[in-house]
N, C-alpha and C positions, 0 to 999 in steps of 0.2 A: 504494500500500500504506500503510495506516494504522499508524503506529509506536506511538502512545500507547494501546495496548490494555491491558486488565487481564491479570493472570497467567492467569486462567481462559480468556480469549479466545485468548491465545497458546497455551495448552495444547491447546485445541480445534483450532487451526490446525495445530499440530504432529502431533496424532493423525491428521489428514487426510493427512500426508505419507507417502511410502513407509517401511516399517519400518526400512530400512537408514539412513535419515536421522535418525530420531527420537533415538537416543542422542547423536549428535554435536550435534544442534541443542539438545537439553535441556542438555547440558554447557555449550554456548555460552551458553544462556539463564541458567544458574546463574552463570557467570562474569560476565556483564553485570550481574546483580544484585549480586554481590560488589563489582564495581568501582564501581557506582553508590553503594553504601553507603560505600565508601572515599572516593569523590569528595566526598560530603557532609561527611565528617569533615575532609578537607583544606580544604574551603571554610570550615568553622567555625574551624579553626585559623588560616587566613589572615585572616579577619575580626578575630580577636583580635590577631594581630600587626600588622595595619594600624591598628587602634585604638590599640595601644600605641605604634607608631612615630609616629602622628599627634600624640601628646601630648608629644613631645620638646621642642617649641617653648614649652611652658608652664613651663619652668624659668627660674630667675633667682636673683639674690642672696637668700639667706635662704629659698629654697624648701624647705629641709629642715624648716621649721616649718609647712608648709602641709598636712600630714596624711599619711595612709597611702600615698597615691599617690607620695610622695616618700621612701619608705623607703631606697632606694639612695642618695639625696642625703644623707639623715641619716647613713648609714654612712660615706659619703665625708667628711662634715664631721667626724665623730668621729675618723676616721683622721688627718685633717689636724691636728686639735687635739692628738691624741696625739703626732704627729711634732713639732709646735711645742713641746710640753711637754718632750719628750726633749731637743730642742736647747737649750732654756732651762736645763734641769738640767745639761747638759754644760757650757754657758757658765758657769754658777754654780760648778761644781766646778773648772773651770780657773781662774776668777777667785780662788776661795778658796785654791787651791793656790799660785798665784802671789803672792797677798797675804801668805802666811805664809812666803815664801821657799822653797817646795818642801815636802817632807814633814817634819812635825814629828818630832823625835827621840823624843818620848814616844809618838807614834802612828806607828810605822814602817809602810811598805807591805807588810811581810811578817808572817807569823804570829808573835806574841809568844812562843809556846811553842817555836818553832824556834830553837835556839841556834847553828845552823851559820854564821850571819852573824858571830858573835863570834870565831870561830877565826882 
């Protein structure tokens, strides 16, 4: 039995079957068509994922400057720089506070309008 027939050839074969088989076979034929289209979509998506996974080895120091394919790398680099900047600011604040012997009385750590600390 030849399986790679056209839709018209299959339809002619099905018309030759007893009537009680026709509806079931046509439903099965439609389902095979739907699954074939779904399989083609899955294959396209798999090719994309395989292509993307195959590029993982192309990363390296400074790869965030290599172009749009390294967008995620650039985001990670920016996040790292942001974290480093926050740590540096915190170290600077601690150093400044310690170098002045704690909080300055002219600039207390509470709201200047709040007089509850004087009581």
